[in-house]
C-alpha positions in Angstrom: 72.2 205.2 11.3 68.4 204.7 11.5 67.4 205.6 15.1 64.2 203.7 15.4 61.5 201.8 13.4 59.3 204.9 13.8 61.7 207.2 11.9 62.2 204.8 9.0 60.1 205.6 5.9 57.5 203.0 4.9 58.7 202.9 1.3 61.8 204.6 0.0 62.7 205.0 -3.6 65.7 206.7 -5.2 66.0 208.8 -8.3 69.5 209.0 -9.9 69.9 212.0 -12.2 72.1 211.1 -15.1 70.8 213.1 -18.0 73.3 215.9 -18.0 76.0 216.4 -20.6 78.7 217.5 -18.2 80.2 220.2 -20.5 82.4 221.6 -17.7 84.1 218.2 -17.4 84.8 218.1 -21.2 83.1 215.9 -23.8 86.1 214.2 -25.3 85.3 211.0 -23.4 81.6 211.5 -23.1 79.3 212.6 -20.2 81.0 212.6 -16.8 78.6 210.0 -15.3 80.0 207.4 -17.8 83.7 208.2 -17.4 85.9 205.6 -15.8 87.1 206.1 -12.2 88.7 203.3 -10.2 88.3 200.9 -13.1 84.5 201.3 -13.4 82.1 204.0 -14.9 81.1 206.7 -12.4 77.5 205.6 -12.6 78.2 202.1 -11.5 79.7 203.3 -8.2 76.6 205.5 -7.6 74.0 202.8 -8.5 75.7 200.2 -6.3 75.5 202.5 -3.3 71.7 202.7 -3.6 70.9 199.2 -4.9 72.9 197.6 -2.1 71.2 199.7 0.6 68.5 197.9 2.7 66.4 201.1 3.0 66.0 201.6 -0.7 63.3 199.6 -2.4 63.5 200.9 -5.9 65.8 202.9 -8.1 64.8 205.1 -11.1 67.5 206.6 -13.4 66.9 209.6 -15.5 69.1 209.6 -18.6 69.6 211.6 -21.8 67.5 210.1 -24.6 70.6 209.7 -26.7 72.4 207.7 -24.0 70.3 204.5 -23.8 73.1 202.3 -25.3 75.8 204.1 -23.3 73.8 203.7 -20.1 73.3 200.0 -20.6 77.0 199.4 -21.3 78.1 201.6 -18.4 75.7 200.3 -15.8 76.6 196.7 -16.6 74.8 194.2 -14.3 73.0 197.0 -12.5 71.1 198.0 -15.6 68.6 195.2 -15.2 67.9 196.3 -11.6 66.7 199.8 -12.2 63.9 201.6 -14.1 65.1 204.1 -16.8 63.3 207.2 -17.9 64.2 209.9 -20.4 65.3 213.1 -18.7 64.6 216.7 -19.8 66.6 219.7 -20.9 67.4 220.7 -17.3 68.1 219.0 -14.0 64.8 220.2 -12.7 62.9 218.8 -15.7 64.6 215.5 -15.4 63.6 215.2 -11.7 60.0 216.0 -12.5 59.8 213.4 -15.3 61.4 210.8 -13.0 58.9 211.6 -10.3 56.0 211.4 -12.7 57.2 208.0 -14.0 56.0 206.3 -10.7 52.5 206.9 -11.8 50.0 205.6 -9.2 52.6 203.4 -7.5 54.6 206.1 -5.9 56.6 205.4 -2.7 56.0 207.2 0.6 59.4 208.9 0.3 62.0 209.5 -2.4 65.7 210.3 -2.4 67.1 212.4 -5.3 70.8 212.0 -6.0 73.2 213.2 -8.7 74.9 210.4 -10.6 78.1 212.4 -10.5 78.5 211.9 -6.8 79.9 208.4 -6.8 81.3 208.6 -3.2 78.0 208.5 -1.4 78.1 205.9 1.3 75.7 203.7 3.3 75.9 205.8 6.4 75.0 209.0 4.6 72.0 207.4 2.9 70.9 206.0 6.3 71.3 209.4 8.0 69.1 211.1 5.4 66.5 208.3 5.6 66.3 208.5 9.3 65.6 212.3 9.3 63.0 212.2 6.5 60.8 210.0 8.8 60.1 213.2 10.8 60.3 216.0 8.1 58.9 216.9 4.7 62.4 217.4 3.2 66.0 216.6 4.3 69.3 217.4 2.7 72.8 216.6 3.7 75.2 219.6 3.9 78.5 220.6 5.3 79.4 223.9 6.9 81.2 226.3 4.6 84.8 226.7 5.8 86.2 229.0 3.2 85.8 232.8 3.4 83.0 233.8 0.9 83.2 236.9 -1.2 80.4 238.5 -3.2 81.7 239.9 -6.5 80.4 242.3 -9.0 79.9 240.4 -12.2 79.7 243.5 -14.3 83.3 244.3 -13.6 84.8 241.2 -15.2 88.1 242.0 -17.0 90.0 240.3 -19.8 92.2 238.5 -17.2 89.0 237.2 -15.4 89.3 239.4 -12.3 86.3 241.0 -10.6 85.7 243.7 -8.1 84.7 242.4 -4.6 81.5 243.8 -3.2 81.5 242.3 0.3 82.6 239.5 2.5 79.7 237.2 3.3 79.3 236.0 6.9 79.7 232.2 6.8 78.4 231.3 10.3 75.1 229.9 9.0 76.2 228.9 5.5 76.2 225.2 4.4 77.2 223.6 1.1 74.3 221.4 0.0 74.8 217.8 -1.2 72.7 214.9 -2.4 70.9 212.6 -1.8 68.1 214.8 -0.7 65.0 213.1 0.6 61.3 214.1 0.4 57.8 213.1 1.1 56.9 211.8 -2.3 53.5 213.4 -2.9 54.7 216.7 -1.6 57.8 217.0 -3.7 55.9 215.8 -6.8 53.3 218.5 -6.2 56.0 221.1 -5.7 57.6 220.2 -9.0 54.3 220.3 -10.8 53.5 223.7 -9.5 57.0 225.0 -10.4 56.5 223.6 -13.9 53.0 225.2 -14.3 54.4 228.6 -13.2 57.5 228.3 -15.4 59.8 228.6 -12.5 63.0 227.0 -13.9 65.9 228.5 -11.9 66.0 226.3 -8.9 69.4 224.8 -8.4 68.4 221.8 -6.3 65.2 220.0 -5.1 65.5 221.4 -1.6 65.1 224.9 -3.0 61.9 223.8 -4.8 60.7 222.2 -1.5 61.4 225.4 0.4 59.6 227.6 -2.2 56.6 225.3 -1.9 56.4 225.8 1.8 57.7 222.3 2.9 59.6 221.8 6.1 63.3 221.5 5.0 65.9 220.2 7.4 69.7 219.7 7.2 71.6 216.7 8.4 75.4 216.4 8.5 76.8 215.7 5.0 80.1 214.1 4.2 83.3 215.7 3.0 83.9 212.5 0.9 80.7 213.0 -1.0 82.1 215.2 -3.7 80.4 216.0 -7.0 82.5 215.5 -10.1 82.2 218.7 -12.0 85.5 219.5 -13.7 87.9 217.3 -15.6 90.4 217.5 -12.8 87.7 216.1 -10.4 87.4 213.0 -12.5 91.2 212.6 -12.5 91.4 213.0 -8.7 88.5 210.6 -8.2 90.2 208.0 -10.3 93.5 208.4 -8.4 91.6 208.2 -5.1 89.8 204.9 -6.0 92.9 203.4 -7.5 94.8 204.1 -4.3 92.2 202.8 -1.9 91.3 199.7 -3.8 92.7 196.3 -2.9 94.7 195.2 -6.0 93.5 191.9 -7.7 96.7 189.9 -7.0 96.2 186.2 -7.4 98.4 183.3 -6.4 98.3 179.8 -8.0 100.0 176.6 -6.9 101.1 173.6 -8.9 102.5 170.2 -8.0 103.9 167.4 -10.2 105.9 164.2 -9.8 107.4 161.8 -12.3 109.2 158.5 -11.9 112.6 157.7 -13.3 113.1 155.2 -16.1 116.3 154.3 -18.1 117.8 157.2 -20.0 120.7 159.6 -20.2 119.2 163.0 -19.3 116.6 164.7 -17.2 114.6 167.8 -18.3 114.1 170.2 -15.5 112.8 173.8 -15.9 113.5 173.8 -19.6 117.1 172.5 -19.3 118.4 169.1 -20.2 120.7 167.8 -17.4 122.9 164.7 -18.2 122.0 161.9 -15.8 122.0 158.1 -15.7 118.1 158.1 -15.9 115.3 160.2 -17.4 111.9 161.0 -16.2 108.9 159.0 -17.4 106.1 160.9 -19.0 104.0 161.5 -22.1 105.9 164.7 -23.0 109.5 165.4 -21.9 108.2 164.9 -18.3 109.7 168.2 -17.1 108.2 168.3 -13.6 109.2 171.9 -12.9 107.4 173.2 -16.0 104.4 171.0 -15.5 103.9 172.3 -12.0 104.4 175.9 -13.2 101.8 175.4 -15.9 99.2 174.4 -13.3 100.2 177.3 -11.1 99.6 179.8 -13.9 96.3 178.3 -15.0 95.1 178.4 -11.4 95.3 182.2 -11.2 92.5 182.6 -13.7 90.5 179.4 -13.1 91.5 177.9 -16.4 91.8 174.2 -15.4 95.0 172.3 -15.3 97.6 171.0 -17.7 95.6 167.8 -18.4 92.6 170.0 -19.5 94.7 171.7 -22.2 97.2 168.9 -23.1 95.5 165.5 -22.4 98.1 162.6 -22.0 95.8 160.6 -24.3 96.5 162.9 -27.2 99.4 161.5 -29.3 100.4 164.9 -30.6 102.0 165.7 -27.2 104.1 162.5 -27.1 107.7 163.7 -26.4 106.6 167.4 -26.6 108.8 170.1 -25.0 107.1 171.3 -21.8 108.0 174.9 -22.6 105.0 174.7 -25.0 102.7 174.1 -22.0 104.1 177.0 -20.1 103.9 179.4 -23.0 100.3 178.4 -23.6 99.4 179.0 -19.9 101.1 182.4 -20.0 99.2 183.4 -23.1 95.9 182.4 -21.4 96.9 184.6 -18.4 97.6 187.6 -20.6 94.4 187.1 -22.6 92.6 187.5 -19.2 94.5 190.8 -18.7 97.0 189.3 -16.2 100.6 190.4 -15.6 102.9 187.7 -14.3 104.7 189.2 -11.3 106.6 186.1 -10.0 107.3 182.5 -10.7 108.8 180.2 -8.0 109.7 176.5 -8.5 111.1 174.1 -5.9 112.5 170.8 -7.2 112.6 167.9 -4.8 115.2 165.3 -5.6 118.4 163.6 -4.4 119.9 163.8 -7.9 120.9 165.3 -10.3 122.4 168.5 -8.8 120.4 171.6 -9.7 122.6 174.3 -8.4 125.1 174.5 -11.2 122.3 174.9 -13.8 120.0 177.3 -11.8 120.9 180.4 -13.8 120.3 178.5 -17.1 116.9 177.4 -15.9 116.0 180.9 -14.8 117.0 182.3 -18.2 114.9 179.6 -20.0 111.8 180.3 -17.9 112.2 184.1 -18.3 112.1 183.6 -22.1 109.0 181.4 -21.8 107.1 183.8 -19.5 108.4 187.1 -21.0 109.4 188.5 -17.6 112.7 189.5 -16.1 114.9 186.8 -14.5 114.7 188.7 -11.2 111.0 187.7 -11.0 111.9 184.0 -11.2 113.2 181.7 -8.5 114.4 178.1 -8.9 115.3 176.2 -5.7 116.1 172.6 -5.0 116.0 170.4 -1.9 116.3 166.8 -1.0 113.8 164.5 0.7 116.5 163.5 3.3 116.6 160.0 1.8 113.0 159.4 2.9 110.2 157.9 0.7 110.3 157.3 -3.0 112.1 160.6 -3.6 114.7 159.7 -1.1 115.2 156.4 -2.8 115.8 158.2 -6.1 112.7 156.7 -7.7 111.6 160.1 -9.1 111.5 163.9 -8.9 108.7 166.1 -7.6 108.2 169.9 -8.1 106.1 172.5 -6.4 105.4 175.8 -8.2 103.8 179.1 -7.2 102.8 181.9 -9.6 101.7 185.4 -8.7 99.7 187.3 -11.3 98.2 190.8 -11.1 94.9 191.2 -12.9 93.0 194.4 -13.8 90.5 195.9 -11.3 90.4 195.2 -7.6 89.0 192.9 -5.0 86.2 195.4 -4.4 84.6 194.5 -7.7 
Protein backbone atom coordinates (compact mmCIF):
# COMPACT_ATOMS: atom_id res chain seq x y z
CA UNK A 1 0.00 0.00 0.00
CA UNK A 2 1.02 3.67 -0.23
CA UNK A 3 3.69 4.23 2.42
CA UNK A 4 3.24 7.96 2.94
CA UNK A 5 1.78 11.14 1.52
CA UNK A 6 5.27 12.05 0.21
CA UNK A 7 5.44 8.99 -2.06
CA UNK A 8 2.00 9.42 -3.56
CA UNK A 9 2.05 11.00 -7.04
CA UNK A 10 0.30 14.37 -7.27
CA UNK A 11 -1.85 13.34 -10.26
CA UNK A 12 -2.00 9.79 -11.58
CA UNK A 13 -3.66 8.81 -14.85
CA UNK A 14 -3.94 5.36 -16.40
CA UNK A 15 -3.67 4.30 -20.03
CA UNK A 16 -5.32 1.01 -20.96
CA UNK A 17 -4.00 -0.50 -24.18
CA UNK A 18 -6.84 -2.24 -26.03
CA UNK A 19 -6.03 -1.71 -29.71
CA UNK A 20 -4.54 -5.15 -30.38
CA UNK A 21 -6.23 -7.77 -32.51
CA UNK A 22 -5.12 -10.74 -30.36
CA UNK A 23 -4.42 -13.12 -33.24
CA UNK A 24 -2.78 -15.69 -30.96
CA UNK A 25 -6.03 -16.01 -29.01
CA UNK A 26 -8.00 -16.60 -32.23
CA UNK A 27 -10.38 -14.22 -33.98
CA UNK A 28 -13.55 -16.31 -34.10
CA UNK A 29 -15.06 -14.44 -31.16
CA UNK A 30 -13.28 -11.13 -31.75
CA UNK A 31 -10.26 -9.50 -30.05
CA UNK A 32 -9.40 -11.05 -26.69
CA UNK A 33 -10.03 -7.85 -24.70
CA UNK A 34 -13.70 -8.14 -25.61
CA UNK A 35 -14.11 -11.86 -24.92
CA UNK A 36 -16.36 -12.97 -22.06
CA UNK A 37 -14.74 -14.19 -18.83
CA UNK A 38 -16.71 -14.64 -15.65
CA UNK A 39 -19.87 -13.37 -17.31
CA UNK A 40 -18.35 -10.03 -18.41
CA UNK A 41 -16.02 -8.83 -21.18
CA UNK A 42 -12.33 -8.89 -20.25
CA UNK A 43 -12.05 -5.13 -20.63
CA UNK A 44 -14.75 -4.51 -18.03
CA UNK A 45 -12.72 -6.29 -15.36
CA UNK A 46 -9.65 -4.26 -16.30
CA UNK A 47 -11.42 -0.89 -16.42
CA UNK A 48 -13.14 -1.44 -13.10
CA UNK A 49 -9.83 -2.08 -11.33
CA UNK A 50 -8.52 1.37 -12.32
CA UNK A 51 -11.76 3.36 -12.23
CA UNK A 52 -12.48 2.15 -8.69
CA UNK A 53 -8.96 2.90 -7.41
CA UNK A 54 -8.62 6.09 -5.32
CA UNK A 55 -5.11 6.84 -6.66
CA UNK A 56 -6.21 7.00 -10.30
CA UNK A 57 -7.72 10.31 -11.41
CA UNK A 58 -8.30 9.66 -15.11
CA UNK A 59 -8.39 6.69 -17.50
CA UNK A 60 -7.61 6.81 -21.23
CA UNK A 61 -8.25 3.76 -23.41
CA UNK A 62 -6.49 3.20 -26.73
CA UNK A 63 -8.64 1.10 -29.07
CA UNK A 64 -8.52 -0.07 -32.67
CA UNK A 65 -10.33 2.44 -34.97
CA UNK A 66 -12.70 -0.32 -36.11
CA UNK A 67 -13.71 -1.21 -32.55
CA UNK A 68 -15.64 1.90 -31.44
CA UNK A 69 -19.03 0.20 -31.31
CA UNK A 70 -17.54 -2.99 -29.88
CA UNK A 71 -15.78 -1.04 -27.13
CA UNK A 72 -18.94 0.88 -26.20
CA UNK A 73 -20.96 -2.34 -25.98
CA UNK A 74 -18.26 -4.24 -24.06
CA UNK A 75 -17.32 -1.48 -21.62
CA UNK A 76 -20.95 -0.95 -20.65
CA UNK A 77 -21.43 1.65 -17.92
CA UNK A 78 -17.66 2.21 -17.76
CA UNK A 79 -17.57 3.64 -21.31
CA UNK A 80 -18.82 7.02 -20.15
CA UNK A 81 -16.14 7.29 -17.46
CA UNK A 82 -13.09 7.05 -19.74
CA UNK A 83 -11.51 8.93 -22.64
CA UNK A 84 -11.09 6.92 -25.84
CA UNK A 85 -8.37 7.42 -28.47
CA UNK A 86 -7.53 5.51 -31.63
CA UNK A 87 -4.45 3.35 -31.23
CA UNK A 88 -1.75 2.67 -33.80
CA UNK A 89 -0.44 -0.32 -35.70
CA UNK A 90 1.74 -1.45 -32.77
CA UNK A 91 1.53 -1.45 -29.00
CA UNK A 92 4.29 1.16 -28.92
CA UNK A 93 2.42 3.42 -31.33
CA UNK A 94 -0.81 3.08 -29.35
CA UNK A 95 0.96 4.11 -26.16
CA UNK A 96 2.50 7.18 -27.79
CA UNK A 97 -0.84 8.28 -29.24
CA UNK A 98 -2.54 7.83 -25.85
CA UNK A 99 0.19 9.89 -24.16
CA UNK A 100 -0.14 12.63 -26.78
CA UNK A 101 -3.93 12.74 -26.24
CA UNK A 102 -3.45 14.47 -22.88
CA UNK A 103 -2.29 17.60 -24.67
CA UNK A 104 -1.35 20.38 -22.27
CA UNK A 105 -3.29 18.76 -19.41
CA UNK A 106 -0.99 15.87 -18.71
CA UNK A 107 -0.82 14.32 -15.23
CA UNK A 108 2.31 14.22 -13.09
CA UNK A 109 2.50 10.44 -13.53
CA UNK A 110 0.88 7.80 -15.69
CA UNK A 111 0.32 4.07 -15.47
CA UNK A 112 0.28 2.01 -18.66
CA UNK A 113 -1.55 -1.30 -18.55
CA UNK A 114 -2.55 -4.05 -20.97
CA UNK A 115 -6.32 -4.51 -21.28
CA UNK A 116 -5.70 -8.26 -21.49
CA UNK A 117 -4.58 -8.38 -17.83
CA UNK A 118 -8.00 -8.43 -16.13
CA UNK A 119 -6.72 -9.77 -12.79
CA UNK A 120 -4.81 -6.65 -11.77
CA UNK A 121 -5.87 -5.75 -8.23
CA UNK A 122 -5.95 -2.70 -5.97
CA UNK A 123 -2.88 -3.74 -3.97
CA UNK A 124 -0.70 -4.07 -7.08
CA UNK A 125 -1.83 -0.68 -8.39
CA UNK A 126 -1.09 0.90 -5.00
CA UNK A 127 2.33 -0.80 -4.79
CA UNK A 128 3.37 0.58 -8.18
CA UNK A 129 1.97 4.04 -7.37
CA UNK A 130 3.91 4.21 -4.10
CA UNK A 131 7.21 3.40 -5.81
CA UNK A 132 6.77 5.87 -8.69
CA UNK A 133 6.74 8.69 -6.17
CA UNK A 134 10.50 8.14 -5.79
CA UNK A 135 11.56 6.98 -9.29
CA UNK A 136 11.22 7.85 -12.99
CA UNK A 137 9.79 4.46 -13.91
CA UNK A 138 8.43 1.44 -12.04
CA UNK A 139 7.29 -1.93 -13.24
CA UNK A 140 5.89 -4.93 -11.36
CA UNK A 141 7.68 -8.21 -12.04
CA UNK A 142 7.99 -11.68 -10.61
CA UNK A 143 11.22 -13.72 -10.39
CA UNK A 144 11.56 -16.33 -13.13
CA UNK A 145 11.17 -19.78 -11.59
CA UNK A 146 11.46 -21.93 -14.73
CA UNK A 147 14.80 -22.98 -16.17
CA UNK A 148 15.47 -20.79 -19.21
CA UNK A 149 17.03 -22.20 -22.40
CA UNK A 150 18.38 -20.18 -25.31
CA UNK A 151 17.66 -21.95 -28.60
CA UNK A 152 19.02 -21.63 -32.12
CA UNK A 153 16.10 -20.45 -34.24
CA UNK A 154 17.88 -21.40 -37.46
CA UNK A 155 17.64 -25.11 -36.56
CA UNK A 156 13.84 -25.30 -36.42
CA UNK A 157 12.59 -28.61 -37.83
CA UNK A 158 9.27 -29.77 -39.22
CA UNK A 159 8.25 -31.09 -35.81
CA UNK A 160 9.00 -27.68 -34.24
CA UNK A 161 12.12 -28.80 -32.37
CA UNK A 162 15.18 -26.55 -31.99
CA UNK A 163 18.79 -27.00 -30.90
CA UNK A 164 19.63 -25.65 -27.43
CA UNK A 165 22.49 -23.17 -27.35
CA UNK A 166 22.77 -22.61 -23.60
CA UNK A 167 21.01 -22.60 -20.24
CA UNK A 168 20.51 -18.99 -19.12
CA UNK A 169 21.22 -18.22 -15.44
CA UNK A 170 17.92 -17.13 -13.91
CA UNK A 171 19.15 -15.61 -10.62
CA UNK A 172 18.51 -12.02 -11.71
CA UNK A 173 15.75 -12.65 -14.24
CA UNK A 174 12.25 -11.26 -13.73
CA UNK A 175 9.08 -11.57 -15.82
CA UNK A 176 7.72 -8.08 -16.46
CA UNK A 177 4.06 -7.22 -15.92
CA UNK A 178 1.84 -4.16 -16.14
CA UNK A 179 0.75 -1.65 -14.93
CA UNK A 180 4.03 0.14 -15.43
CA UNK A 181 4.20 3.68 -14.04
CA UNK A 182 6.22 6.66 -15.24
CA UNK A 183 6.84 10.35 -14.75
CA UNK A 184 4.53 11.61 -17.47
CA UNK A 185 6.73 14.18 -19.19
CA UNK A 186 9.73 11.84 -19.23
CA UNK A 187 7.94 8.84 -20.74
CA UNK A 188 6.22 11.07 -23.30
CA UNK A 189 9.60 12.49 -24.32
CA UNK A 190 11.07 8.96 -24.51
CA UNK A 191 8.26 7.80 -26.80
CA UNK A 192 8.65 10.85 -29.02
CA UNK A 193 12.40 10.24 -29.36
CA UNK A 194 11.87 6.56 -30.18
CA UNK A 195 9.31 7.55 -32.84
CA UNK A 196 11.61 10.15 -34.38
CA UNK A 197 14.47 7.65 -34.53
CA UNK A 198 12.18 4.90 -35.91
CA UNK A 199 12.97 2.57 -33.01
CA UNK A 200 9.95 0.26 -33.05
CA UNK A 201 11.16 -2.98 -31.46
CA UNK A 202 10.59 -2.23 -27.77
CA UNK A 203 8.37 -4.86 -26.16
CA UNK A 204 7.18 -2.73 -23.24
CA UNK A 205 7.33 0.84 -22.00
CA UNK A 206 9.92 0.09 -19.32
CA UNK A 207 12.31 -0.88 -22.13
CA UNK A 208 11.77 2.51 -23.78
CA UNK A 209 12.33 4.23 -20.43
CA UNK A 210 15.62 2.38 -19.88
CA UNK A 211 16.76 3.21 -23.43
CA UNK A 212 16.02 6.89 -22.73
CA UNK A 213 18.15 6.83 -19.60
CA UNK A 214 15.34 6.91 -17.05
CA UNK A 215 15.74 5.36 -13.60
CA UNK A 216 13.71 2.13 -13.85
CA UNK A 217 12.83 0.12 -10.76
CA UNK A 218 11.10 -3.19 -10.10
CA UNK A 219 8.47 -3.83 -7.41
CA UNK A 220 6.97 -7.22 -6.59
CA UNK A 221 4.38 -8.23 -9.12
CA UNK A 222 1.55 -10.72 -8.67
CA UNK A 223 1.29 -14.30 -9.87
CA UNK A 224 -2.45 -13.66 -10.29
CA UNK A 225 -1.83 -10.83 -12.75
CA UNK A 226 -1.65 -13.02 -15.84
CA UNK A 227 -1.92 -11.76 -19.40
CA UNK A 228 -4.48 -13.46 -21.63
CA UNK A 229 -2.51 -14.41 -24.74
CA UNK A 230 -3.75 -17.76 -26.00
CA UNK A 231 -7.25 -19.15 -26.40
CA UNK A 232 -6.61 -21.52 -23.50
CA UNK A 233 -5.76 -18.52 -21.29
CA UNK A 234 -9.23 -17.12 -21.87
CA UNK A 235 -10.87 -20.45 -21.08
CA UNK A 236 -8.88 -20.78 -17.85
CA UNK A 237 -9.65 -17.18 -16.86
CA UNK A 238 -13.36 -17.79 -17.37
CA UNK A 239 -13.26 -20.96 -15.30
CA UNK A 240 -11.34 -19.17 -12.55
CA UNK A 241 -13.79 -16.27 -12.33
CA UNK A 242 -16.82 -18.51 -12.51
CA UNK A 243 -15.44 -20.64 -9.68
CA UNK A 244 -14.55 -17.68 -7.46
CA UNK A 245 -17.70 -15.65 -8.01
CA UNK A 246 -20.58 -15.77 -5.56
CA UNK A 247 -23.55 -17.11 -7.54
CA UNK A 248 -26.60 -14.86 -7.84
CA UNK A 249 -29.02 -17.00 -5.86
CA UNK A 250 -32.15 -15.13 -4.75
CA UNK A 251 -34.87 -16.14 -2.33
CA UNK A 252 -38.40 -14.72 -2.32
CA UNK A 253 -41.14 -15.10 0.28
CA UNK A 254 -44.90 -14.93 -0.10
CA UNK A 255 -47.82 -14.98 2.34
CA UNK A 256 -51.57 -15.22 1.73
CA UNK A 257 -54.70 -15.87 3.75
CA UNK A 258 -58.35 -16.38 2.78
CA UNK A 259 -61.47 -16.76 4.86
CA UNK A 260 -63.93 -19.63 4.52
CA UNK A 261 -67.40 -19.26 3.06
CA UNK A 262 -70.12 -21.81 2.26
CA UNK A 263 -69.08 -24.28 -0.39
CA UNK A 264 -68.15 -27.88 -1.14
CA UNK A 265 -64.40 -27.84 -1.98
CA UNK A 266 -61.16 -26.01 -1.23
CA UNK A 267 -58.46 -25.32 -3.83
CA UNK A 268 -54.97 -25.79 -2.37
CA UNK A 269 -51.76 -25.87 -4.44
CA UNK A 270 -53.67 -26.56 -7.62
CA UNK A 271 -55.80 -29.41 -6.24
CA UNK A 272 -59.51 -29.34 -5.37
CA UNK A 273 -60.14 -31.00 -1.99
CA UNK A 274 -63.75 -31.87 -1.06
CA UNK A 275 -64.75 -29.96 2.08
CA UNK A 276 -67.83 -28.49 3.73
CA UNK A 277 -66.56 -24.97 2.95
CA UNK A 278 -64.60 -23.12 0.29
CA UNK A 279 -62.20 -20.22 0.43
CA UNK A 280 -63.49 -16.75 -0.36
CA UNK A 281 -61.65 -14.79 -3.04
CA UNK A 282 -61.84 -13.13 -6.43
CA UNK A 283 -60.19 -16.11 -8.16
CA UNK A 284 -60.34 -19.70 -6.89
CA UNK A 285 -58.69 -18.35 -3.69
CA UNK A 286 -55.87 -20.92 -3.72
CA UNK A 287 -53.77 -19.52 -0.87
CA UNK A 288 -50.84 -21.82 -1.59
CA UNK A 289 -50.49 -20.72 -5.20
CA UNK A 290 -51.09 -17.07 -4.36
CA UNK A 291 -48.26 -17.13 -1.83
CA UNK A 292 -46.01 -18.93 -4.33
CA UNK A 293 -46.77 -16.34 -7.02
CA UNK A 294 -45.60 -13.55 -4.70
CA UNK A 295 -42.48 -15.51 -3.76
CA UNK A 296 -41.48 -15.98 -7.41
CA UNK A 297 -42.08 -12.34 -8.32
CA UNK A 298 -40.03 -11.23 -5.33
CA UNK A 299 -36.87 -12.87 -6.70
CA UNK A 300 -36.66 -10.36 -9.56
CA UNK A 301 -38.41 -7.36 -8.03
CA UNK A 302 -41.49 -7.75 -10.23
CA UNK A 303 -44.11 -6.58 -7.71
CA UNK A 304 -46.79 -8.87 -6.30
CA UNK A 305 -49.83 -10.78 -7.44
CA UNK A 306 -52.07 -7.71 -7.18
CA UNK A 307 -49.76 -5.82 -9.55
CA UNK A 308 -50.31 -8.33 -12.32
CA UNK A 309 -53.82 -9.57 -11.48
CA UNK A 310 -55.81 -6.77 -9.78
CA UNK A 311 -58.84 -8.07 -7.82
CA UNK A 312 -60.83 -5.22 -9.37
CA UNK A 313 -60.39 -6.70 -12.85
CA UNK A 314 -63.45 -8.86 -13.63
CA UNK A 315 -61.53 -11.13 -16.01
CA UNK A 316 -59.91 -12.85 -13.03
CA UNK A 317 -63.20 -13.67 -11.27
CA UNK A 318 -63.13 -17.41 -10.54
CA UNK A 319 -59.81 -17.82 -12.44
CA UNK A 320 -57.61 -20.83 -11.75
CA UNK A 321 -54.63 -19.70 -9.70
CA UNK A 322 -52.27 -21.83 -11.76
CA UNK A 323 -52.49 -19.00 -14.32
CA UNK A 324 -50.87 -16.67 -11.78
CA UNK A 325 -48.05 -19.09 -10.98
CA UNK A 326 -47.30 -19.81 -14.64
CA UNK A 327 -47.23 -16.06 -15.35
CA UNK A 328 -44.79 -15.43 -12.49
CA UNK A 329 -42.59 -18.34 -13.62
CA UNK A 330 -42.50 -16.87 -17.15
CA UNK A 331 -41.38 -13.49 -15.77
CA UNK A 332 -38.60 -15.20 -13.81
CA UNK A 333 -37.38 -17.03 -16.92
CA UNK A 334 -37.51 -13.89 -19.05
CA UNK A 335 -35.11 -12.37 -16.51
CA UNK A 336 -32.80 -15.36 -17.03
CA UNK A 337 -33.74 -17.10 -13.78
CA UNK A 338 -33.76 -20.82 -13.10
CA UNK A 339 -36.22 -21.96 -10.44
CA UNK A 340 -34.27 -24.16 -8.06
CA UNK A 341 -36.83 -24.80 -5.32
CA UNK A 342 -40.40 -24.02 -4.28
CA UNK A 343 -41.63 -24.60 -0.73
CA UNK A 344 -45.21 -24.04 0.47
CA UNK A 345 -46.49 -24.39 4.03
CA UNK A 346 -50.27 -24.51 4.50
CA UNK A 347 -51.64 -23.51 7.91
CA UNK A 348 -55.07 -24.89 8.68
CA UNK A 349 -57.02 -27.22 10.96
CA UNK A 350 -58.89 -28.75 8.02
CA UNK A 351 -59.03 -30.19 5.42
CA UNK A 352 -56.27 -32.78 5.68
CA UNK A 353 -53.42 -32.06 3.28
CA UNK A 354 -51.25 -35.18 3.72
CA UNK A 355 -53.28 -37.58 1.57
CA UNK A 356 -53.09 -35.16 -1.41
CA UNK A 357 -49.52 -33.92 -1.01
CA UNK A 358 -48.13 -35.93 -3.95
CA UNK A 359 -50.91 -34.68 -6.22
CA UNK A 360 -50.17 -31.09 -5.20
CA UNK A 361 -46.47 -31.52 -5.85
CA UNK A 362 -47.17 -32.98 -9.30
CA UNK A 363 -49.49 -30.08 -10.15
CA UNK A 364 -46.94 -27.47 -9.06
CA UNK A 365 -44.14 -29.24 -10.93
CA UNK A 366 -46.17 -28.95 -14.13
CA UNK A 367 -46.83 -25.24 -13.52
CA UNK A 368 -43.20 -24.41 -12.78
CA UNK A 369 -41.57 -26.78 -15.25
CA UNK A 370 -39.22 -28.25 -12.65
CA UNK A 371 -38.75 -31.69 -11.12
CA UNK A 372 -41.08 -32.75 -8.27
CA UNK A 373 -37.99 -33.28 -6.10
CA UNK A 374 -37.51 -29.49 -6.14
CA UNK A 375 -40.94 -28.88 -4.64
CA UNK A 376 -42.12 -29.21 -1.06
CA UNK A 377 -45.63 -28.96 0.33
CA UNK A 378 -46.11 -29.06 4.10
CA UNK A 379 -49.05 -28.52 6.37
CA UNK A 380 -49.40 -27.56 10.02
CA UNK A 381 -52.17 -26.49 12.35
CA UNK A 382 -52.37 -23.33 14.43
CA UNK A 383 -52.94 -25.40 17.60
CA UNK A 384 -56.57 -24.21 17.72
CA UNK A 385 -55.37 -20.64 18.30
CA UNK A 386 -56.70 -17.53 16.54
CA UNK A 387 -58.86 -17.36 13.44
CA UNK A 388 -56.99 -20.25 11.85
CA UNK A 389 -57.51 -22.35 14.96
CA UNK A 390 -61.21 -21.54 14.89
CA UNK A 391 -61.33 -22.82 11.28
CA UNK A 392 -62.28 -19.42 9.90
CA UNK A 393 -59.76 -19.61 7.07
CA UNK A 394 -56.45 -20.94 5.71
CA UNK A 395 -53.05 -19.24 5.45
CA UNK A 396 -50.01 -20.13 3.39
CA UNK A 397 -46.33 -19.23 3.46
CA UNK A 398 -44.21 -19.83 0.36
CA UNK A 399 -40.50 -19.59 -0.38
CA UNK A 400 -38.96 -19.70 -3.86
CA UNK A 401 -35.25 -19.99 -4.67
CA UNK A 402 -34.12 -18.83 -8.10
CA UNK A 403 -30.62 -18.75 -9.63
CA UNK A 404 -29.98 -15.83 -11.97
CA UNK A 405 -27.11 -15.26 -14.43
CA UNK A 406 -23.95 -13.51 -13.23
CA UNK A 407 -22.80 -13.17 -9.65
CA UNK A 408 -23.10 -11.00 -6.57
CA UNK A 409 -19.82 -9.33 -7.59
CA UNK A 410 -21.50 -7.54 -10.47
